[in-house]
Backbone as a printed PyTorch tensor [residue, N CA C, xyz], in Angstrom:
tensor([[[ 115.7970,  -93.0950, -169.8600],
         [ 115.2600,  -93.3260, -168.5250],
         [ 114.0930,  -94.3030, -168.6260]],

        [[ 114.0600,  -95.2620, -167.7090],
         [ 112.9770,  -96.2370, -167.7110],
         [ 111.8740,  -95.7890, -166.7670]],

        [[ 110.7490,  -96.4500, -166.8590],
         [ 109.6060,  -96.1140, -165.9920],
         [ 109.8900,  -96.3820, -164.5250]],

        [[ 110.8130,  -97.2770, -164.2190],
         [ 111.0940,  -97.6080, -162.8260],
         [ 112.0540,  -96.6320, -162.1750]],

        [[ 112.7720,  -95.8550, -162.9520],
         [ 113.6780,  -94.8690, -162.3740],
         [ 112.8910,  -93.6360, -161.9570]],

        [[ 113.1180,  -93.1860, -160.7450],
         [ 112.3790,  -92.0010, -160.2920],
         [ 112.8480,  -90.7510, -161.0230]],

        [[ 111.9370,  -89.8890, -161.3140],
         [ 112.2480,  -88.6000, -161.9140],
         [ 112.8890,  -87.7360, -160.8370]],

        [[ 114.0940,  -87.2380, -161.1150],
         [ 114.8320,  -86.4640, -160.1250],
         [ 114.0530,  -85.2310, -159.6890]],

        [[ 113.4120,  -84.5620, -160.6270],
         [ 112.6450,  -83.3710, -160.2660],
         [ 111.4760,  -83.7320, -159.3390]],

        [[ 110.8340,  -84.8490, -159.5870],
         [ 109.7370,  -85.2920, -158.7250],
         [ 110.2690,  -85.6090, -157.3250]],

        [[ 111.4540,  -86.2250, -157.2530],
         [ 112.0630,  -86.5070, -155.9550],
         [ 112.3530,  -85.2170, -155.2020]],

        [[ 112.8660,  -84.2260, -155.9050],
         [ 113.1680,  -82.9500, -155.2580],
         [ 111.8980,  -82.2850, -154.7210]],

        [[ 110.8220,  -82.3760, -155.4930],
         [ 109.5550,  -81.7900, -155.0370],
         [ 109.0370,  -82.5090, -153.7970]],

        [[ 109.1190,  -83.8190, -153.7960],
         [ 108.6890,  -84.5960, -152.6250],
         [ 109.5450,  -84.2520, -151.4150]],

        [[ 110.8490,  -84.1240, -151.6600],
         [ 111.7580,  -83.7940, -150.5850],
         [ 111.4460,  -82.4170, -149.9990]],

        [[ 111.1500,  -81.4630, -150.8460],
         [ 110.8160,  -80.1220, -150.3600],
         [ 109.5690,  -80.1650, -149.4800]],

        [[ 108.6220,  -81.0020, -149.8330],
         [ 107.4210,  -81.1570, -149.0110],
         [ 107.7790,  -81.7250, -147.6370]],

        [[ 108.6130,  -82.7440, -147.6220],
         [ 109.0500,  -83.3340, -146.3470],
         [ 109.8160,  -82.3110, -145.5280]],

        [[ 110.7070,  -81.5930, -146.1970],
         [ 111.5140,  -80.5890, -145.5150],
         [ 110.6340,  -79.4890, -144.9110]],

        [[ 109.5500,  -79.1390, -145.5900],
         [ 108.6550,  -78.0940, -145.0810],
         [ 107.9190,  -78.5450, -143.8180]],

        [[ 107.7680,  -79.8300, -143.6200],
         [ 107.0870,  -80.3650, -142.4340],
         [ 107.9400,  -80.2420, -141.1780]],

        [[ 109.2320,  -80.0320, -141.3540],
         [ 110.1470,  -79.9120, -140.2190],
         [ 109.7150,  -78.7670, -139.3070]],

        [[ 109.3140,  -77.6650, -139.8760],
         [ 108.8910,  -76.5050, -139.0920],
         [ 107.6740,  -76.8450, -138.2220]],

        [[ 106.8050,  -77.7020, -138.7020],
         [ 105.6430,  -78.1260, -137.9030],
         [ 106.0940,  -78.8700, -136.6500]],

        [[ 107.1220,  -79.6930, -136.7990],
         [ 107.6440,  -80.4160, -135.6350],
         [ 108.2770,  -79.4650, -134.6320]],

        [[ 108.9700,  -78.4510, -135.1290],
         [ 109.5760,  -77.4550, -134.2370],
         [ 108.4760,  -76.7430, -133.4350]],

        [[ 107.4140,  -76.3510, -134.1220],
         [ 106.3040,  -75.6730, -133.4290],
         [ 105.6440,  -76.6080, -132.4160]],

        [[ 105.5450,  -77.8760, -132.7600],
         [ 104.9520,  -78.8440, -131.8490],
         [ 105.7810,  -78.9820, -130.5730]],

        [[ 107.0900,  -78.9380, -130.7150],
         [ 107.9660,  -79.0290, -129.5410],
         [ 107.7780,  -77.8510, -128.5870]],

        [[ 107.2960,  -76.7400, -129.0910],
         [ 107.0820,  -75.5610, -128.2590],
         [ 105.8360,  -75.6770, -127.3780]],

        [[ 105.0300,  -76.7000, -127.6110],
         [ 103.8130,  -76.8850, -126.8290],
         [ 104.1690,  -77.3950, -125.4290]],

        [[ 103.6820,  -76.7320, -124.3910],
         [ 104.0530,  -77.1230, -123.0260],
         [ 103.4100,  -78.4380, -122.5550]],

        [[ 102.3040,  -78.8260, -123.1440],
         [ 101.5700,  -80.0060, -122.6660],
         [ 101.8400,  -81.2480, -123.5240]],

        [[ 103.0040,  -81.3520, -124.1000],
         [ 103.3220,  -82.4490, -125.0200],
         [ 103.5570,  -83.7700, -124.2850]],

        [[ 104.0440,  -83.6900, -123.0660],
         [ 104.2550,  -84.9030, -122.2670],
         [ 105.2700,  -85.8330, -122.9000]],

        [[ 104.9830,  -87.1400, -122.8290],
         [ 105.9280,  -88.1250, -123.3540],
         [ 105.9810,  -88.1370, -124.8840]],

        [[ 105.0180,  -87.4970, -125.5220],
         [ 105.0310,  -87.3920, -126.9840],
         [ 106.2480,  -86.5950, -127.4600]],

        [[ 106.8040,  -85.7810, -126.5740],
         [ 107.9970,  -84.9860, -126.8920],
         [ 109.1420,  -85.8830, -127.3850]],

        [[ 109.2660,  -87.0630, -126.8070],
         [ 110.3170,  -88.0110, -127.2100],
         [ 110.1360,  -88.4050, -128.6760]],

        [[ 108.9080,  -88.7090, -129.0620],
         [ 108.6240,  -89.1080, -130.4440],
         [ 108.8440,  -87.9520, -131.4140]],

        [[ 108.4600,  -86.7520, -131.0100],
         [ 108.6370,  -85.5840, -131.8670],
         [ 110.1310,  -85.3160, -132.0520]],

        [[ 110.8920,  -85.4120, -130.9710],
         [ 112.3460,  -85.2430, -131.0840],
         [ 112.9520,  -86.2830, -132.0260]],

        [[ 112.5000,  -87.5120, -131.9160],
         [ 113.0030,  -88.5810, -132.7850],
         [ 112.6570,  -88.2990, -134.2430]],

        [[ 111.4460,  -87.8660, -134.4950],
         [ 111.0350,  -87.5420, -135.8670],
         [ 111.8820,  -86.3990, -136.4200]],

        [[ 112.1550,  -85.4170, -135.5940],
         [ 112.9790,  -84.2840, -136.0030],
         [ 114.4020,  -84.7350, -136.3430]],

        [[ 114.9570,  -85.6020, -135.5360],
         [ 116.2940,  -86.1340, -135.8120],
         [ 116.3150,  -86.9140, -137.1220]],

        [[ 115.2770,  -87.6990, -137.3610],
         [ 115.2280,  -88.4920, -138.5870],
         [ 115.0630,  -87.6030, -139.8170]],

        [[ 114.2630,  -86.5580, -139.7030],
         [ 114.1200,  -85.6250, -140.8280],
         [ 115.4510,  -84.9240, -141.0920]],

        [[ 116.1480,  -84.5240, -140.0280],
         [ 117.4560,  -83.8830, -140.1980],
         [ 118.4440,  -84.8310, -140.8810]],

        [[ 118.4290,  -86.1050, -140.4840],
         [ 119.2950,  -87.0930, -141.1340],
         [ 118.9250,  -87.2450, -142.6090]],

        [[ 117.6320,  -87.2770, -142.8990],
         [ 117.1620,  -87.3940, -144.2710],
         [ 117.5990,  -86.1870, -145.1050]],

        [[ 117.5020,  -85.0020, -144.5290],
         [ 117.9220,  -83.7830, -145.2210],
         [ 119.4080,  -83.8630, -145.5500]],

        [[ 120.2150,  -84.2560, -144.5700],
         [ 121.6560,  -84.3790, -144.7950],
         [ 121.9740,  -85.3960, -145.8830]],

        [[ 121.3280,  -86.5350, -145.8100],
         [ 121.5870,  -87.5940, -146.7880],
         [ 121.1430,  -87.1740, -148.1880]],

        [[ 120.0000,  -86.5290, -148.2890],
         [ 119.5140,  -86.0730, -149.5880],
         [ 120.4860,  -85.0690, -150.1960]],

        [[ 120.9750,  -84.1420, -149.3800],
         [ 121.8980,  -83.1170, -149.8850],
         [ 123.2480,  -83.7220, -150.2650]],

        [[ 123.6570,  -84.7970, -149.6060],
         [ 124.8860,  -85.4840, -150.0220],
         [ 124.6760,  -86.2280, -151.3310]],

        [[ 123.4980,  -86.8110, -151.4860],
         [ 123.1980,  -87.5850, -152.6890],
         [ 122.9700,  -86.6870, -153.8930]],

        [[ 122.2760,  -85.5640, -153.6680],
         [ 121.9720,  -84.6020, -154.7290],
         [ 122.5310,  -83.2490, -154.3220]],

        [[ 123.8410,  -83.0590, -154.4330],
         [ 124.4580,  -81.8370, -153.9180],
         [ 123.9820,  -80.5530, -154.5960]],

        [[ 123.4260,  -80.6390, -155.7640],
         [ 122.9730,  -79.4410, -156.4680],
         [ 121.5530,  -79.0320, -156.0860]],

        [[ 120.9830,  -79.6950, -155.0640],
         [ 119.6050,  -79.3940, -154.6370],
         [ 119.5730,  -78.1590, -153.7770]]])
């Protein structure tokens, strides 16, 4: 392995951190006074879900 190749375990740890942030977005959506920010939060949630799906396809043993 070269220095430029990412360590798979480090990638998994980073991914778990990103995945854990998803719950924060869900809680944010529950706020009644979110206004137009709700659109951005929904978009972020969709992108995280896409990232989760893609990561699990790329690293199925995760």
